[in-house]
C-alpha positions as CSV (number, residue, x, y, z in Angstrom):
1,M,4.4,-15.1,-4.2
2,A,4.0,-13.7,-8.0
3,W,6.1,-10.4,-7.3
4,F,7.5,-10.2,-10.7
5,Q,4.6,-11.8,-12.7
6,R,4.3,-10.1,-16.1
7,P,0.6,-8.6,-16.7
8,N,-1.4,-10.7,-18.9
9,A,-5.0,-10.0,-18.5
10,D,-7.0,-6.5,-19.3
11,Q,-8.0,-6.1,-15.6
12,R,-5.9,-3.5,-13.7
13,M,-5.4,-4.2,-9.9
14,A,-6.4,-1.9,-7.7
15,V,-3.9,-1.4,-4.4
16,V,-5.0,-1.3,-0.6
17,S,-2.3,-1.3,1.5
18,P,-0.4,-0.1,4.5
19,V,1.9,2.9,4.5
20,P,3.9,4.5,7.1
21,G,1.8,6.2,9.4
22,G,-1.5,4.6,8.1
23,A,-3.0,3.1,5.0
24,G,-3.4,4.3,1.4
25,A,-5.7,3.1,-1.5
26,L,-6.0,3.7,-5.2
27,R,-7.3,2.5,-8.2
28,L,-6.1,3.8,-12.3
29,E,-8.1,3.0,-15.2
30,G,-8.1,4.1,-19.0
31,D,-5.1,4.6,-21.5
32,A,-2.4,2.2,-20.7
33,R,0.2,4.8,-21.5
34,R,-0.9,7.6,-19.4
35,P,-3.8,6.1,-17.1
36,R,-6.1,8.0,-15.3
37,L,-6.1,7.7,-11.3
38,A,-9.6,7.0,-11.1
39,A,-9.4,7.0,-7.4
40,F,-7.4,7.7,-4.1
41,A,-8.1,7.3,-0.2
42,W,-5.9,7.7,2.7
43,S,-6.1,6.5,6.3
44,H,-4.4,7.7,9.1
45,T,-5.7,4.1,10.7
46,P,-3.1,1.4,10.3
47,L,-4.3,-1.2,8.3
48,A,-5.0,-3.9,10.6
49,S,-9.1,-4.2,10.8
50,S,-11.3,-5.4,8.2
51,D,-13.3,-2.3,8.8
52,T,-10.5,-0.1,7.5
53,L,-9.9,-2.4,4.9
54,N,-13.5,-2.4,3.5
55,Q,-13.9,1.6,4.0
56,L,-10.8,2.0,1.7
57,A,-11.8,-0.5,-0.8
58,Q,-15.4,1.1,-1.0
59,Q,-14.2,4.6,-1.1
60,I,-11.7,3.7,-4.1
61,G,-14.6,1.4,-5.8
62,A,-12.8,-1.7,-5.5
63,R,-14.8,-3.7,-3.1
64,D,-15.1,-6.8,-5.7
65,A,-11.8,-6.2,-7.2
66,P,-8.5,-7.8,-7.6
67,L,-6.2,-6.0,-4.8
68,S,-2.7,-5.8,-4.0
69,A,-0.9,-4.7,-1.0
70,L,2.5,-3.9,-0.2
71,L,4.8,-5.6,2.4
72,D,6.8,-3.4,5.0
73,T,10.4,-3.2,4.1
74,A,11.1,-4.5,7.3
75,Q,9.7,-8.3,6.8
76,Y,11.9,-9.0,3.5
77,Q,15.5,-8.9,1.7
78,T,16.5,-8.8,-1.8
79,V,19.4,-10.8,-3.1
80,V,21.3,-11.0,-6.5
81,L,23.0,-13.8,-6.8
82,E,24.2,-16.5,-9.8
83,A,21.7,-18.7,-11.2
84,P,22.0,-22.4,-10.0
85,P,23.0,-24.8,-13.1
86,V,19.8,-26.8,-12.3
87,P,17.2,-27.7,-14.4
88,E,13.8,-25.3,-14.0
89,E,12.1,-27.7,-11.8
90,E,15.2,-27.6,-9.4
91,L,15.8,-23.9,-9.4
92,L,13.6,-23.1,-6.5
93,G,15.3,-25.3,-4.0
94,A,18.5,-24.6,-5.1
95,V,17.6,-21.0,-4.5
96,R,16.4,-21.7,-1.0
97,W,19.4,-23.6,-0.1
98,K,22.1,-20.7,-1.7
99,I,20.5,-18.0,0.1
100,R,20.1,-19.6,3.3
101,D,23.0,-18.0,5.0
102,M,22.3,-14.6,3.0
103,I,19.2,-13.6,5.0
104,N,19.0,-12.6,8.8
105,F,16.1,-15.0,9.3
106,H,15.6,-18.6,9.2
107,I,14.9,-20.1,5.5
108,D,12.1,-22.2,7.4
109,D,10.2,-19.0,7.7
110,A,11.1,-17.5,4.0
111,V,8.6,-17.0,1.3
112,L,10.5,-17.1,-2.4
113,D,10.5,-15.2,-5.6
114,H,13.1,-14.6,-8.2
115,V,13.3,-13.1,-11.7
116,P,16.5,-13.4,-14.0
117,V,18.7,-10.4,-14.6
118,P,19.5,-10.2,-18.2
119,A,22.8,-11.5,-18.9
120,G,25.9,-10.0,-20.9
121,G,29.4,-9.1,-21.1
122,G,30.1,-13.0,-20.9
123,R,28.9,-13.2,-17.2
124,T,27.4,-16.0,-15.8
125,P,23.8,-15.6,-15.8
126,S,21.9,-14.1,-12.5
127,L,18.7,-14.2,-10.4
128,Y,16.9,-11.2,-8.5
129,V,15.4,-13.1,-5.2
130,V,13.0,-11.6,-2.9
131,A,12.9,-13.6,0.2
132,A,10.1,-12.4,2.9
133,R,9.1,-13.9,6.2
134,S,5.9,-16.0,5.7
135,S,4.8,-15.1,9.2
136,A,4.6,-11.5,7.6
137,V,2.9,-12.6,4.6
138,R,0.4,-14.4,6.7
139,E,-0.1,-11.5,9.2
140,L,-0.8,-8.7,5.8
141,A,-3.3,-10.8,4.3
142,K,-5.3,-12.2,7.3
143,P,-7.7,-8.9,7.7
144,F,-7.9,-9.2,3.8
145,Q,-9.5,-12.5,4.4
146,E,-11.5,-11.6,7.4
147,A,-13.0,-8.7,5.2
148,N,-13.6,-11.0,2.2
149,L,-11.5,-9.0,0.2
150,H,-9.8,-10.4,-2.9
151,L,-6.2,-10.0,-2.2
152,E,-4.3,-11.4,-5.4
153,V,-0.8,-9.9,-5.2
154,I,1.5,-9.4,-2.2
155,D,4.1,-6.9,-4.0
156,V,7.4,-5.3,-2.8
157,R,8.7,-1.9,-3.4
158,E,11.6,-2.5,-5.4
159,S,8.9,-4.2,-7.8
160,A,6.5,-1.3,-7.8
161,Q,9.3,1.2,-8.3
162,N,10.7,-0.8,-11.0
163,A,7.3,-0.7,-12.8
164,L,7.6,3.0,-12.8
165,A,11.5,3.3,-13.7
166,A,10.6,0.9,-16.7
167,R,8.3,3.8,-18.2
168,L,11.0,6.4,-17.8
169,A,13.8,4.6,-19.6
170,P,14.8,5.4,-23.0
171,A,15.4,2.4,-25.4
172,D,18.6,0.7,-24.8
173,Y,19.5,2.4,-21.8
174,A,19.3,2.0,-18.0
175,V,18.1,4.3,-15.6
176,A,18.6,4.8,-11.8
177,L,15.5,5.7,-9.7
178,L,15.8,7.0,-6.3
179,H,12.8,7.3,-3.8
180,M,13.7,9.0,-0.4
181,E,11.3,8.9,3.1
182,D,12.9,10.9,5.9
183,D,16.3,9.5,6.2
184,T,16.0,6.3,4.1
185,G,15.4,5.5,0.5
186,L,15.4,2.7,-2.1
187,L,17.6,2.9,-5.3
188,T,16.4,0.6,-8.2
189,F,18.5,0.2,-11.7
190,T,16.1,-0.6,-14.7
191,F,16.6,-1.6,-18.1
192,G,13.4,-2.1,-20.3
193,P,11.2,-4.2,-18.1
194,D,13.9,-5.8,-16.1
195,L,15.0,-4.9,-12.4
196,I,18.8,-5.2,-12.4
197,L,19.8,-4.3,-8.8
198,S,18.4,-2.4,-6.0
199,R,20.3,-0.7,-3.0
200,R,18.4,0.5,0.4
201,I,20.1,4.0,1.6
202,E,20.4,4.6,5.0
203,G,20.6,7.7,6.5
204,R,20.4,6.9,10.1
205,G,19.3,9.8,11.7
206,A,21.3,12.3,9.8
207,S,19.4,15.4,8.5
208,G,19.9,18.5,6.3
209,D,23.1,18.8,4.3
210,F,24.9,16.3,6.3
211,L,22.2,13.7,4.9
212,H,22.1,15.0,1.6
213,E,25.9,14.4,1.0
214,K,25.5,11.0,2.9
215,V,22.7,9.7,0.5
216,A,24.5,11.1,-2.5
217,L,27.5,9.3,-1.6
218,E,25.9,6.2,-1.1
219,V,24.1,7.0,-4.5
220,Q,27.5,7.8,-6.4
221,R,29.0,4.1,-5.1
222,S,26.2,2.1,-5.9
223,V,26.1,3.9,-9.4
224,D,29.7,3.1,-9.7
225,Y,29.3,-0.6,-8.8
226,F,26.3,-0.7,-11.3
227,E,28.6,0.6,-14.2
228,R,31.4,-1.5,-13.4
229,Q,29.4,-4.9,-13.1
230,Y,26.8,-4.0,-15.4
231,S,28.7,-2.4,-18.2
232,W,26.9,-3.6,-20.7
233,F,23.7,-1.5,-19.7
234,P,24.6,1.9,-20.3
235,L,22.9,4.1,-17.3
236,A,21.4,7.3,-19.0
237,K,20.4,9.2,-16.1
238,L,19.0,9.0,-12.3
239,F,15.4,10.0,-11.6
240,L,14.4,11.5,-8.1
241,A,11.3,10.9,-7.0
242,P,8.8,13.6,-5.6
243,M,9.8,14.6,-2.2
244,A,9.0,18.0,-0.6
245,G,12.2,20.2,-0.8
246,A,13.7,17.9,-3.0
247,A,15.7,21.1,-4.8
248,P,19.1,20.7,-1.9
249,L,19.4,16.7,-2.6
250,R,19.2,17.0,-6.1
251,T,21.7,19.6,-5.9
252,K,23.7,17.1,-4.1
253,L,23.3,14.3,-6.1
254,T,24.2,16.4,-9.4
255,E,27.3,16.8,-7.8
256,F,28.2,13.5,-6.9
257,L,27.2,11.6,-10.0
258,P,28.5,11.0,-13.3
259,V,25.2,10.9,-14.9
260,G,22.6,13.8,-15.1
261,V,19.6,13.8,-12.4
262,E,16.2,14.5,-13.4
263,Q,12.8,15.1,-10.6
264,I,10.4,12.9,-11.8
265,D,6.9,14.6,-13.1
266,L,4.2,12.5,-12.1
267,D,1.4,14.3,-14.3
268,S,3.9,12.9,-17.2
269,L,3.1,9.1,-16.4
270,F,-0.1,9.7,-14.9
271,D,-3.5,11.8,-15.1
272,L,-3.8,12.5,-11.7
273,G,-6.5,15.6,-12.3
274,G,-9.3,14.0,-10.7
275,S,-7.2,14.1,-7.1
276,A,-6.5,17.4,-5.1
277,D,-4.6,15.0,-2.7
278,L,-2.1,14.2,-4.9
279,Q,-0.8,17.3,-6.2
280,T,1.6,18.1,-3.3
281,P,5.3,16.7,-3.7
282,A,4.8,15.3,-0.3
283,R,1.6,13.0,-0.8
284,Q,3.1,12.1,-4.1
285,N,6.2,10.4,-2.2
286,E,3.8,8.6,0.0
287,A,1.8,7.4,-2.8
288,F,4.9,6.9,-5.0
289,H,5.1,2.8,-4.9
290,L,1.1,2.7,-4.6
291,L,0.9,4.0,-8.0
292,G,3.8,1.7,-9.1
293,A,2.0,-1.4,-7.8
294,A,-1.3,0.1,-9.6
295,L,0.6,-0.5,-12.8
296,R,0.3,-4.3,-12.3
297,E,-2.5,-6.1,-14.0
298,A,-4.8,-8.8,-12.4
299,P,-3.5,-11.9,-13.2
300,H,-5.8,-14.8,-14.9
301,P,-8.1,-16.4,-12.6
């Protein structure tokens, strides 16, 4: 897998991917600083058949384009660990050995990718590692193969969210970004283009004020941890991804956090004028990681 591959070509990836409750697809074009949403499609049919895939790819004009898809969060884990002191050609094997007892599935069923975490403060260099179930990767790729579509990259939400956060971070400062989906969330910490740390937020069935307080407390603990462990990356603020009814959570986060909280305005990052479907906070929330994944550019053939 090439979850952390840097953009290195002129052609941007289109995204056709499973999403909670169905499937989504979108394609960006134009100015890299504020790309335009060229096409967007949504289906309530799960992305399990070649017919659904073909229909979505055709709707966004990407039938022959390189595609990416997001792996379900239940099918992979992320780990930050000290970089093993071995030559580059031995690194992947050393990482595989080191995380074998840190993931909840057998290492023989794991597909790995990793990216260096920028070092500082005299700390030992670290790696941000993604370990995915190879069976889940094959299951996701199968309908693309059956539809003769060009699935080039299987992405993860952390990487997609980091791509969005990197566009928000001021120079020489880190930012946190929180995306909430019902009672679960993803919190990432980004410095420049680099993903430093991520945490999954678990509401565990909570709702209303209790959920907001629980989320704010978990985010506060994560921010405190980040500021202790990565003090050489000054944290500017926390960005909150679009969501329906965001005001109470934003207020609670402001009460708990030592940094400012800002609601993301996707119109500042993308030209969304061509899609009435992406004007509501609820749909922007659903498509948030698709937009991040679409910022990736196609690898060289």
